[in-house]
SEVEXVO-548779 format. One record per residue (C-alpha): residue number from 1; residue in one letter; x negated, y negated, z. Coordinates in steps of 0.25 Angstrom, whole numbers, padded with zeros to 4 digits. Example, Ala and Ser with C-alpha at 12.3 -4.5 7.8 and 13.67 -1.06 7.14 Angstrom:
BEGIN
+-----+----+-------+-------+-------+
|   i | aa |  east | north |    up |
+-----+----+-------+-------+-------+
|   1 |  a | -0049 |  0018 |  0031 |
|   2 |  s | -0055 |  0004 |  0029 |
+-----+----+-------+-------+-------+
***
This chain:
BEGIN
+-----+----+-------+-------+-------+
|   i | aa |  east | north |    up |
+-----+----+-------+-------+-------+
|   1 |  m |  0011 |  0042 | -0010 |
|   2 |  s |  0012 |  0030 | -0001 |
|   3 |  l |  0009 |  0022 |  0011 |
|   4 |  s |  0023 |  0019 |  0012 |
|   5 |  n |  0037 |  0024 |  0007 |
|   6 |  r |  0033 |  0027 | -0007 |
|   7 |  t |  0044 |  0037 | -0011 |
|   8 |  a |  0055 |  0028 | -0005 |
|   9 |  t |  0052 |  0018 | -0016 |
|  10 |  y |  0061 |  0026 | -0025 |
|  11 |  a |  0076 |  0026 | -0024 |
|  12 |  h |  0083 |  0040 | -0027 |
|  13 |  v |  0094 |  0036 | -0037 |
|  14 |  t |  0099 |  0045 | -0048 |
|  15 |  s |  0097 |  0041 | -0062 |
|  16 |  p |  0106 |  0043 | -0074 |
|  17 |  t |  0098 |  0056 | -0077 |
|  18 |  g |  0097 |  0061 | -0063 |
|  19 |  p |  0084 |  0062 | -0055 |
|  20 |  s |  0072 |  0062 | -0064 |
|  21 |  t |  0061 |  0052 | -0061 |
|  22 |  v |  0049 |  0055 | -0052 |
|  23 |  q |  0038 |  0047 | -0046 |
|  24 |  v |  0024 |  0050 | -0050 |
|  25 |  d |  0010 |  0047 | -0045 |
|  26 |  c |  0000 |  0045 | -0057 |
|  27 |  a | -0014 |  0046 | -0055 |
|  28 |  l | -0026 |  0044 | -0064 |
|  29 |  l | -0037 |  0052 | -0058 |
|  30 |  v | -0051 |  0053 | -0063 |
|  31 |  p | -0062 |  0062 | -0061 |
|  32 |  i | -0074 |  0052 | -0059 |
|  33 |  f | -0073 |  0042 | -0070 |
|  34 |  d | -0061 |  0050 | -0076 |
|  35 |  y | -0050 |  0044 | -0067 |
|  36 |  s | -0038 |  0050 | -0062 |
|  37 |  l | -0024 |  0043 | -0064 |
|  38 |  l | -0013 |  0048 | -0055 |
|  39 |  t |  0001 |  0045 | -0053 |
|  40 |  n |  0012 |  0048 | -0043 |
|  41 |  i |  0026 |  0053 | -0049 |
|  42 |  s |  0036 |  0051 | -0038 |
|  43 |  r |  0049 |  0059 | -0039 |
|  44 |  e |  0056 |  0047 | -0034 |
|  45 |  g |  0056 |  0039 | -0047 |
|  46 |  e |  0065 |  0050 | -0052 |
|  47 |  f |  0077 |  0044 | -0046 |
|  48 |  l |  0075 |  0030 | -0051 |
|  49 |  v |  0083 |  0024 | -0063 |
|  50 |  g |  0081 |  0015 | -0075 |
|  51 |  r |  0066 |  0010 | -0077 |
|  52 |  g |  0062 |  0016 | -0063 |
|  53 |  k |  0066 |  0030 | -0067 |
|  54 |  f |  0053 |  0038 | -0069 |
|  55 |  l |  0052 |  0052 | -0076 |
|  56 |  p |  0040 |  0061 | -0078 |
|  57 |  s |  0042 |  0058 | -0093 |
|  58 |  n |  0038 |  0044 | -0091 |
|  59 |  y |  0024 |  0048 | -0088 |
|  60 |  v |  0014 |  0044 | -0100 |
|  61 |  p |  0004 |  0056 | -0103 |
|  62 |  g | -0010 |  0052 | -0099 |
|  63 |  l | -0006 |  0041 | -0089 |
|  64 |  c | -0011 |  0049 | -0077 |
|  65 |  t | -0020 |  0061 | -0074 |
|  66 |  h | -0012 |  0066 | -0062 |
|  67 |  i |  0003 |  0064 | -0058 |
|  68 |  l |  0007 |  0066 | -0043 |
|  69 |  y |  0022 |  0070 | -0041 |
|  70 |  a |  0027 |  0064 | -0028 |
|  71 |  f |  0031 |  0071 | -0020 |
|  72 |  g |  0031 |  0085 | -0016 |
|  73 |  w |  0037 |  0089 | -0003 |
|  74 |  m |  0035 |  0098 |  0009 |
|  75 |  n |  0045 |  0107 |  0016 |
|  76 |  d |  0045 |  0108 |  0032 |
|  77 |  d |  0038 |  0122 |  0030 |
|  78 |  f |  0026 |  0114 |  0022 |
|  79 |  t |  0030 |  0120 |  0009 |
|  80 |  v |  0030 |  0111 | -0003 |
|  81 |  r |  0043 |  0107 | -0011 |
|  82 |  a |  0048 |  0097 | -0021 |
|  83 |  y |  0053 |  0084 | -0015 |
|  84 |  d |  0066 |  0085 | -0023 |
|  85 |  p |  0073 |  0095 | -0032 |
|  86 |  t |  0072 |  0087 | -0044 |
|  87 |  d |  0057 |  0089 | -0043 |
|  88 |  l |  0060 |  0104 | -0047 |
|  89 |  a |  0072 |  0102 | -0056 |
|  90 |  s |  0079 |  0090 | -0062 |
|  91 |  w |  0093 |  0086 | -0059 |
|  92 |  s |  0098 |  0092 | -0072 |
|  93 |  g |  0090 |  0105 | -0069 |
|  94 |  g |  0078 |  0102 | -0078 |
|  95 |  p |  0064 |  0100 | -0075 |
|  96 |  g |  0060 |  0094 | -0061 |
|  97 |  q |  0051 |  0083 | -0059 |
|  98 |  y |  0039 |  0092 | -0056 |
|  99 |  e |  0041 |  0099 | -0070 |
| 100 |  l |  0042 |  0085 | -0077 |
| 101 |  v |  0030 |  0080 | -0070 |
| 102 |  n |  0021 |  0092 | -0073 |
| 103 |  d |  0026 |  0092 | -0088 |
| 104 |  l |  0019 |  0079 | -0090 |
| 105 |  k |  0006 |  0087 | -0091 |
| 106 |  k |  0011 |  0093 | -0104 |
| 107 |  t |  0010 |  0079 | -0111 |
| 108 |  d | -0002 |  0075 | -0102 |
| 109 |  p | -0011 |  0088 | -0100 |
| 110 |  g | -0021 |  0081 | -0092 |
| 111 |  l | -0011 |  0077 | -0081 |
| 112 |  r | -0011 |  0083 | -0067 |
| 113 |  t |  0001 |  0083 | -0058 |
| 114 |  l |  0001 |  0084 | -0043 |
| 115 |  l |  0012 |  0086 | -0033 |
| 116 |  s |  0011 |  0075 | -0022 |
| 117 |  i |  0017 |  0081 | -0009 |
| 118 |  g |  0021 |  0072 |  0002 |
| 119 |  g |  0022 |  0057 |  0001 |
| 120 |  w |  0026 |  0045 |  0010 |
| 121 |  t |  0040 |  0049 |  0013 |
| 122 |  f |  0036 |  0064 |  0015 |
| 123 |  g |  0029 |  0059 |  0028 |
| 124 |  t |  0018 |  0066 |  0036 |
| 125 |  t |  0026 |  0076 |  0045 |
| 126 |  l |  0025 |  0088 |  0036 |
| 127 |  f |  0011 |  0085 |  0032 |
| 128 |  k |  0006 |  0084 |  0046 |
| 129 |  s |  0013 |  0097 |  0050 |
| 130 |  m |  0009 |  0105 |  0038 |
| 131 |  s | -0005 |  0101 |  0038 |
| 132 |  a | -0007 |  0104 |  0053 |
| 133 |  t | -0008 |  0119 |  0052 |
| 134 |  k | -0015 |  0128 |  0042 |
| 135 |  a | -0002 |  0136 |  0040 |
| 136 |  g |  0005 |  0123 |  0036 |
| 137 |  r | -0005 |  0118 |  0027 |
| 138 |  s | -0006 |  0132 |  0020 |
| 139 |  t |  0009 |  0132 |  0018 |
| 140 |  f |  0009 |  0119 |  0012 |
| 141 |  i | -0003 |  0121 |  0003 |
| 142 |  n |  0002 |  0134 | -0003 |
| 143 |  s |  0016 |  0129 | -0005 |
| 144 |  a |  0010 |  0116 | -0012 |
| 145 |  i |  0001 |  0124 | -0021 |
| 146 |  a |  0012 |  0133 | -0025 |
| 147 |  f |  0022 |  0122 | -0027 |
| 148 |  v |  0013 |  0113 | -0036 |
| 149 |  r |  0009 |  0125 | -0044 |
| 150 |  k |  0024 |  0129 | -0046 |
| 151 |  h |  0028 |  0115 | -0051 |
| 152 |  g |  0016 |  0113 | -0060 |
| 153 |  f |  0008 |  0102 | -0052 |
| 154 |  d | -0008 |  0102 | -0053 |
| 155 |  g | -0010 |  0097 | -0038 |
| 156 |  i | -0005 |  0094 | -0024 |
| 157 |  d | -0006 |  0080 | -0019 |
| 158 |  i | -0004 |  0078 | -0004 |
| 159 |  d |  0003 |  0065 |  0000 |
| 160 |  w |  0003 |  0065 |  0015 |
| 161 |  e |  0006 |  0051 |  0020 |
| 162 |  y | -0002 |  0051 |  0029 |
| 163 |  p | -0010 |  0061 |  0038 |
| 164 |  s | -0013 |  0053 |  0051 |
| 165 |  g | -0022 |  0057 |  0063 |
| 166 |  q | -0033 |  0068 |  0065 |
| 167 |  p | -0024 |  0080 |  0064 |
| 168 |  d | -0018 |  0075 |  0051 |
| 169 |  i | -0032 |  0072 |  0045 |
| 170 |  d | -0037 |  0086 |  0048 |
| 171 |  n | -0024 |  0093 |  0043 |
| 172 |  y | -0024 |  0085 |  0030 |
| 173 |  s | -0039 |  0089 |  0028 |
| 174 |  a | -0035 |  0103 |  0030 |
| 175 |  l | -0023 |  0102 |  0021 |
| 176 |  m | -0031 |  0097 |  0009 |
| 177 |  a | -0042 |  0106 |  0011 |
| 178 |  e | -0033 |  0118 |  0011 |
| 179 |  l | -0025 |  0113 |  0000 |
| 180 |  r | -0037 |  0111 | -0009 |
| 181 |  a | -0042 |  0125 | -0005 |
| 182 |  a | -0028 |  0131 | -0008 |
| 183 |  a | -0028 |  0124 | -0022 |
| 184 |  e | -0041 |  0130 | -0025 |
| 185 |  a | -0037 |  0144 | -0021 |
| 186 |  e | -0024 |  0143 | -0029 |
| 187 |  a | -0032 |  0138 | -0041 |
| 188 |  s | -0042 |  0150 | -0040 |
| 189 |  k | -0031 |  0160 | -0039 |
| 190 |  s | -0021 |  0155 | -0049 |
| 191 |  g | -0032 |  0150 | -0059 |
| 192 |  l | -0025 |  0137 | -0061 |
| 193 |  e | -0031 |  0123 | -0059 |
| 194 |  r | -0033 |  0120 | -0045 |
| 195 |  l | -0022 |  0111 | -0040 |
| 196 |  l | -0026 |  0096 | -0037 |
| 197 |  t | -0026 |  0092 | -0022 |
| 198 |  t | -0024 |  0078 | -0019 |
| 199 |  a | -0018 |  0068 | -0009 |
| 200 |  a | -0012 |  0054 | -0008 |
| 201 |  v | -0020 |  0047 |  0003 |
| 202 |  a | -0019 |  0035 |  0011 |
| 203 |  a | -0025 |  0021 |  0008 |
| 204 |  g | -0022 |  0015 |  0021 |
| 205 |  k | -0034 |  0014 |  0031 |
| 206 |  s | -0027 |  0020 |  0043 |
| 207 |  n | -0020 |  0031 |  0035 |
| 208 |  i | -0034 |  0035 |  0029 |
| 209 |  i | -0042 |  0035 |  0042 |
| 210 |  n | -0031 |  0043 |  0050 |
| 211 |  g | -0027 |  0053 |  0039 |
| 212 |  y | -0039 |  0058 |  0031 |
| 213 |  d | -0052 |  0065 |  0033 |
| 214 |  i | -0057 |  0060 |  0019 |
| 215 |  p | -0071 |  0067 |  0018 |
| 216 |  k | -0064 |  0081 |  0022 |
| 217 |  l | -0052 |  0078 |  0012 |
| 218 |  a | -0061 |  0074 |  0000 |
| 219 |  p | -0064 |  0088 | -0005 |
| 220 |  y | -0050 |  0093 | -0005 |
| 221 |  f | -0044 |  0082 | -0014 |
| 222 |  d | -0045 |  0081 | -0029 |
| 223 |  f | -0041 |  0067 | -0027 |
| 224 |  i | -0033 |  0058 | -0017 |
| 225 |  l | -0023 |  0047 | -0021 |
| 226 |  l | -0026 |  0035 | -0013 |
| 227 |  m | -0013 |  0028 | -0010 |
| 228 |  s | -0019 |  0014 | -0011 |
| 229 |  y | -0005 |  0007 | -0011 |
| 230 |  d |  0005 |  0002 | -0001 |
| 231 |  f | -0006 | -0005 |  0006 |
| 232 |  h |  0005 | -0016 |  0008 |
| 233 |  g |  0020 | -0016 |  0008 |
| 234 |  a |  0033 | -0021 |  0014 |
| 235 |  w |  0030 | -0013 |  0027 |
| 236 |  e |  0021 | -0025 |  0030 |
| 237 |  d |  0027 | -0039 |  0032 |
| 238 |  v |  0018 | -0047 |  0022 |
| 239 |  t |  0015 | -0045 |  0008 |
| 240 |  g |  0003 | -0037 |  0002 |
| 241 |  i |  0000 | -0029 | -0010 |
| 242 |  n |  0002 | -0014 | -0009 |
| 243 |  s | -0010 | -0009 | -0017 |
| 244 |  p | -0021 | -0020 | -0017 |
| 245 |  l | -0035 | -0016 | -0023 |
| 246 |  y | -0043 | -0024 | -0013 |
| 247 |  a | -0041 | -0031 |  0001 |
| 248 |  r | -0039 | -0046 |  0001 |
| 249 |  s | -0049 | -0056 |  0008 |
| 250 |  g | -0039 | -0060 |  0018 |
| 251 |  e | -0036 | -0046 |  0023 |
| 252 |  v | -0043 | -0041 |  0036 |
| 253 |  g | -0045 | -0028 |  0044 |
| 254 |  d | -0037 | -0017 |  0039 |
| 255 |  q | -0030 | -0026 |  0029 |
| 256 |  r | -0042 | -0024 |  0020 |
| 257 |  t | -0040 | -0009 |  0019 |
| 258 |  l | -0026 | -0011 |  0013 |
| 259 |  n | -0031 | -0010 | -0002 |
| 260 |  t | -0035 |  0001 | -0012 |
| 261 |  d | -0050 | -0002 | -0012 |
| 262 |  w | -0051 |  0000 |  0003 |
| 263 |  a | -0043 |  0013 |  0003 |
| 264 |  a | -0050 |  0019 | -0009 |
| 265 |  d | -0064 |  0015 | -0004 |
| 266 |  y | -0061 |  0021 |  0010 |
| 267 |  w | -0057 |  0034 |  0005 |
| 268 |  a | -0070 |  0034 | -0004 |
| 269 |  s | -0079 |  0029 |  0007 |
| 270 |  n | -0074 |  0040 |  0017 |
| 271 |  g | -0076 |  0052 |  0008 |
| 272 |  m | -0066 |  0053 | -0003 |
| 273 |  p | -0073 |  0054 | -0017 |
| 274 |  r | -0070 |  0042 | -0025 |
| 275 |  s | -0066 |  0051 | -0037 |
| 276 |  k | -0055 |  0057 | -0028 |
| 277 |  i | -0049 |  0044 | -0024 |
| 278 |  i | -0037 |  0040 | -0033 |
| 279 |  v | -0033 |  0026 | -0031 |
| 280 |  g | -0018 |  0023 | -0029 |
| 281 |  i | -0011 |  0012 | -0037 |
| 282 |  a |  0003 |  0007 | -0035 |
| 283 |  a |  0013 |  0005 | -0046 |
| 284 |  y |  0023 | -0002 | -0037 |
| 285 |  g |  0023 | -0014 | -0028 |
| 286 |  r |  0026 | -0017 | -0013 |
| 287 |  g |  0035 | -0029 | -0010 |
| 288 |  w |  0040 | -0038 |  0000 |
| 289 |  t |  0051 | -0048 |  0001 |
| 290 |  l |  0044 | -0061 |  0005 |
| 291 |  t |  0048 | -0069 |  0018 |
| 292 |  n |  0045 | -0082 |  0011 |
| 293 |  p |  0044 | -0081 | -0005 |
| 294 |  s |  0035 | -0093 | -0005 |
| 295 |  d |  0025 | -0085 |  0004 |
| 296 |  n |  0022 | -0074 | -0006 |
| 297 |  g |  0007 | -0071 | -0006 |
| 298 |  i |  0000 | -0058 |  0000 |
| 299 |  g |  0003 | -0058 |  0015 |
| 300 |  a |  0016 | -0065 |  0013 |
| 301 |  r |  0027 | -0061 |  0023 |
| 302 |  g |  0038 | -0052 |  0018 |
| 303 |  s |  0052 | -0050 |  0024 |
| 304 |  g |  0052 | -0036 |  0020 |
| 305 |  a |  0051 | -0027 |  0007 |
| 306 |  s |  0054 | -0032 | -0006 |
| 307 |  k |  0067 | -0029 | -0012 |
| 308 |  a |  0070 | -0016 | -0018 |
| 309 |  t |  0068 | -0016 | -0033 |
| 310 |  q |  0077 | -0010 | -0044 |
| 311 |  f |  0070 |  0003 | -0046 |
| 312 |  v |  0061 |  0006 | -0034 |
| 313 |  q |  0072 |  0002 | -0025 |
| 314 |  t |  0064 |  0001 | -0013 |
| 315 |  a |  0061 | -0012 | -0005 |
| 316 |  g |  0046 | -0015 | -0005 |
| 317 |  t |  0042 | -0008 | -0018 |
| 318 |  a |  0043 | -0010 | -0033 |
| 319 |  a |  0038 | -0002 | -0045 |
| 320 |  y |  0028 | -0009 | -0054 |
| 321 |  y |  0039 | -0009 | -0065 |
| 322 |  e |  0048 | -0017 | -0055 |
| 323 |  i |  0036 | -0026 | -0052 |
| 324 |  c |  0034 | -0029 | -0067 |
| 325 |  e |  0048 | -0033 | -0068 |
| 326 |  m |  0047 | -0043 | -0056 |
| 327 |  l |  0035 | -0049 | -0064 |
| 328 |  a |  0043 | -0050 | -0077 |
| 329 |  t |  0054 | -0057 | -0069 |
| 330 |  g |  0046 | -0068 | -0063 |
| 331 |  a |  0038 | -0062 | -0051 |
| 332 |  q |  0025 | -0069 | -0048 |
| 333 |  a |  0013 | -0060 | -0049 |
| 334 |  v |  0001 | -0064 | -0041 |
| 335 |  w | -0013 | -0057 | -0042 |
| 336 |  e | -0020 | -0054 | -0029 |
| 337 |  s | -0035 | -0055 | -0033 |
| 338 |  e | -0041 | -0049 | -0021 |
| 339 |  q | -0033 | -0037 | -0020 |
| 340 |  q | -0032 | -0036 | -0035 |
| 341 |  v | -0017 | -0034 | -0036 |
| 342 |  p | -0004 | -0042 | -0038 |
| 343 |  y |  0008 | -0046 | -0031 |
| 344 |  l |  0021 | -0053 | -0036 |
| 345 |  v |  0031 | -0062 | -0030 |
| 346 |  q |  0046 | -0063 | -0035 |
| 347 |  g |  0054 | -0072 | -0025 |
| 348 |  d |  0053 | -0066 | -0012 |
| 349 |  q |  0048 | -0052 | -0017 |
| 350 |  w |  0033 | -0049 | -0016 |
| 351 |  f |  0026 | -0037 | -0022 |
| 352 |  g |  0012 | -0032 | -0022 |
| 353 |  y |  0009 | -0022 | -0034 |
| 354 |  d |  0000 | -0018 | -0044 |
| 355 |  n | -0001 | -0022 | -0059 |
| 356 |  a | -0009 | -0019 | -0071 |
| 357 |  r | -0021 | -0029 | -0066 |
| 358 |  s | -0022 | -0022 | -0052 |
| 359 |  v | -0021 | -0008 | -0058 |
| 360 |  t | -0032 | -0011 | -0068 |
| 361 |  n | -0040 | -0017 | -0056 |
| 362 |  k | -0038 | -0004 | -0048 |
| 363 |  m | -0042 |  0005 | -0059 |
| 364 |  q | -0055 | -0003 | -0061 |
| 365 |  y | -0057 | -0002 | -0046 |
| 366 |  i | -0055 |  0013 | -0046 |
| 367 |  k | -0065 |  0014 | -0057 |
| 368 |  s | -0075 |  0005 | -0050 |
| 369 |  k | -0074 |  0013 | -0037 |
| 370 |  g | -0075 |  0027 | -0043 |
| 371 |  f | -0061 |  0032 | -0038 |
| 372 |  g | -0054 |  0043 | -0045 |
| 373 |  g | -0042 |  0036 | -0051 |
| 374 |  a | -0029 |  0030 | -0048 |
| 375 |  f | -0015 |  0034 | -0045 |
| 376 |  v | -0002 |  0027 | -0045 |
| 377 |  w |  0010 |  0027 | -0037 |
| 378 |  t |  0018 |  0029 | -0045 |
| 379 |  l |  0021 |  0032 | -0060 |
| 380 |  d |  0035 |  0027 | -0059 |
| 381 |  f |  0032 |  0014 | -0053 |
| 382 |  d |  0024 |  0009 | -0065 |
| 383 |  d |  0031 |  0004 | -0077 |
| 384 |  f |  0032 |  0018 | -0082 |
| 385 |  n |  0043 |  0015 | -0093 |
| 386 |  g |  0037 |  0002 | -0098 |
| 387 |  q |  0048 | -0007 | -0094 |
| 388 |  c |  0041 | -0019 | -0087 |
| 389 |  s |  0046 | -0031 | -0094 |
| 390 |  n |  0032 | -0037 | -0096 |
| 391 |  g |  0025 | -0023 | -0098 |
| 392 |  g |  0026 | -0022 | -0113 |
| 393 |  g |  0033 | -0008 | -0112 |
| 394 |  v |  0020 | -0002 | -0106 |
| 395 |  l |  0022 |  0011 | -0098 |
| 396 |  y |  0014 |  0012 | -0085 |
| 397 |  p |  0007 | -0001 | -0086 |
| 398 |  l |  0000 |  0001 | -0072 |
| 399 |  i | -0003 |  0016 | -0073 |
| 400 |  s | -0008 |  0016 | -0087 |
| 401 |  l | -0019 |  0007 | -0082 |
| 402 |  f | -0025 |  0018 | -0074 |
| 403 |  a | -0029 |  0026 | -0086 |
| 404 |  k | -0033 |  0013 | -0094 |
| 405 |  e | -0042 |  0008 | -0083 |
| 406 |  l | -0048 |  0022 | -0078 |
| 407 |  g | -0051 |  0026 | -0092 |
| 408 |  g | -0039 |  0034 | -0096 |
| 409 |  n | -0031 |  0034 | -0109 |
| 410 |  v | -0017 |  0030 | -0106 |
| 411 |  v | -0011 |  0019 | -0114 |
| 412 |  p |  0001 |  0012 | -0109 |
| 413 |  v |  0013 |  0016 | -0117 |
| 414 |  n |  0023 |  0006 | -0122 |
| 415 |  y |  0036 |  0011 | -0117 |
| 416 |  f |  0044 |  0004 | -0128 |
| 417 |  a |  0037 |  0012 | -0139 |
| 418 |  l |  0042 |  0024 | -0133 |
| 419 |  f |  0057 |  0022 | -0133 |
| 420 |  a |  0068 |  0017 | -0143 |
| 421 |  s |  0066 |  0002 | -0142 |
| 422 |  f |  0080 | -0002 | -0145 |
| 423 |  l |  0084 |  0005 | -0132 |
| 424 |  l |  0074 | -0001 | -0124 |
| 425 |  n |  0076 | -0015 | -0129 |
| 426 |  t |  0091 | -0015 | -0131 |
| 427 |  c |  0101 | -0008 | -0122 |
| 428 |  p |  0115 | -0008 | -0129 |
| 429 |  s |  0121 | -0008 | -0115 |
| 430 |  d |  0119 | -0003 | -0101 |
| 431 |  g |  0120 |  0013 | -0101 |
| 432 |  f |  0112 |  0025 | -0105 |
| 433 |  f |  0107 |  0027 | -0120 |
| 434 |  p |  0099 |  0039 | -0126 |
| 435 |  d |  0086 |  0036 | -0132 |
| 436 |  p |  0087 |  0038 | -0147 |
| 437 |  t |  0072 |  0043 | -0148 |
| 438 |  a |  0073 |  0054 | -0137 |
| 439 |  c |  0083 |  0064 | -0132 |
| 440 |  d |  0078 |  0064 | -0118 |
| 441 |  r |  0078 |  0049 | -0115 |
| 442 |  f |  0089 |  0038 | -0113 |
| 443 |  y |  0090 |  0024 | -0108 |
| 444 |  q |  0098 |  0017 | -0097 |
| 445 |  c |  0101 |  0003 | -0101 |
| 446 |  v |  0103 | -0007 | -0090 |
| 447 |  s |  0104 | -0022 | -0093 |
| 448 |  g |  0098 | -0021 | -0106 |
| 449 |  t |  0086 | -0012 | -0102 |
| 450 |  a |  0084 |  0002 | -0106 |
| 451 |  y |  0078 |  0012 | -0095 |
| 452 |  p |  0073 |  0026 | -0101 |
| 453 |  f |  0077 |  0039 | -0095 |
| 454 |  n |  0074 |  0053 | -0098 |
| 455 |  c |  0082 |  0066 | -0097 |
| 456 |  s |  0083 |  0080 | -0104 |
| 457 |  s |  0091 |  0074 | -0115 |
| 458 |  v |  0101 |  0063 | -0118 |
| 459 |  d |  0115 |  0065 | -0125 |
| 460 |  p |  0115 |  0054 | -0136 |
| 461 |  k |  0130 |  0053 | -0135 |
| 462 |  s |  0132 |  0052 | -0120 |
| 463 |  g |  0118 |  0046 | -0117 |
| 464 |  v |  0116 |  0055 | -0105 |
| 465 |  c |  0106 |  0065 | -0101 |
| 466 |  t |  0110 |  0080 | -0104 |
| 467 |  f |  0103 |  0092 | -0109 |
| 468 |  p |  0097 |  0093 | -0123 |
| 469 |  d |  0107 |  0102 | -0129 |
| 470 |  p |  0119 |  0094 | -0127 |
| 471 |  a |  0112 |  0081 | -0130 |
| 472 |  k |  0109 |  0086 | -0144 |
| 473 |  c |  0099 |  0074 | -0145 |
| 474 |  k |  0091 |  0074 | -0158 |
| 475 |  m |  0080 |  0064 | -0162 |
+-----+----+-------+-------+-------+
***
């Protein structure tokens, strides 16, 4: 879900345990005054290593009301498929990411999961051709419903980035109307709860105006996910905060539309019920390399994207858990009071981002405006394993504020209380070490820091992943 190259922010590398992390979108949704908290899980996180490696088991029950798995894919014949074989089965032949994500509902019974189909890198070509005919739409819809039912999801999220022009506007409306009707018919026939029908939608003015018939679409959505981030990034030659809440006084014309408040209000003012609008929050920053480090405010000239970070490994983007380390090592944080968001400067590196203060303000904004809830891109960009140097070991320091501020009951969990303290605080040497408290967990020690991993079972002698029987691990 992105106004730019979101999935490209993750490098596909192989971890010591093989591919096993995912990228997830978490949303906290709320039926009026009972907010929805959603998150995206993107499968790209599955290929990161060390502290960047995200597993479905990193999820904390109660954190979100809905999880959207990104992404499902479409074949040339308009049928739906998995993006990668590991979505269906792991590298070792065990459960795939779909099963692992949907198994989270066993420990979080109120959780709902959706498969998000499309995304920025998927493009528009197949969506355009599929939606252009009733036969194409029917093929896609029937395939999508069967696919998500087979794999245990509770809904279908359409992430077409973006419909553009009157034919697309009409065809998109027809697609959503027919998807909703088919979901209702399938539920009536099967006796199962109706699949949710949702969509990730644009926050940019031109994309909204040229892509959606809002009044016509409104009845067919359970909710929409407003991608109110990536308003600015290194595709521009001057710095700007990627997810501002409000406009700045110096902005003029369409510049004043590049913020969460304008986008959310536009959708609401043009026919989308406020209770169906889920406001997007970024758990990552967008960055530049400054042309002149002494000229480092908003609107300062950049020579290009910020340098690629250790874990996200894509120039111009940093996860919140990387930003917190920049701050811990001397980066200067500046609060932008008009836009209600921070930015940081570290040498010639400049990042706009969200922190606890800005997320809290956005949750209060959602309540005051009567919107339906919040979602984050993505779970694995927050400090999901509680390793920020100045974070006190708290898991999900940003996302946990969703429930806190919107009336939920999620309590931030202290990471260091979960695992063996001597392993976390003292590494005997670089290498891999089993966790003495759990057979399915081990650590990689790098330069004195222990990074946690999960697998089926750890052989206590060799310190590597294997199957439970040969490991003979006993606690």
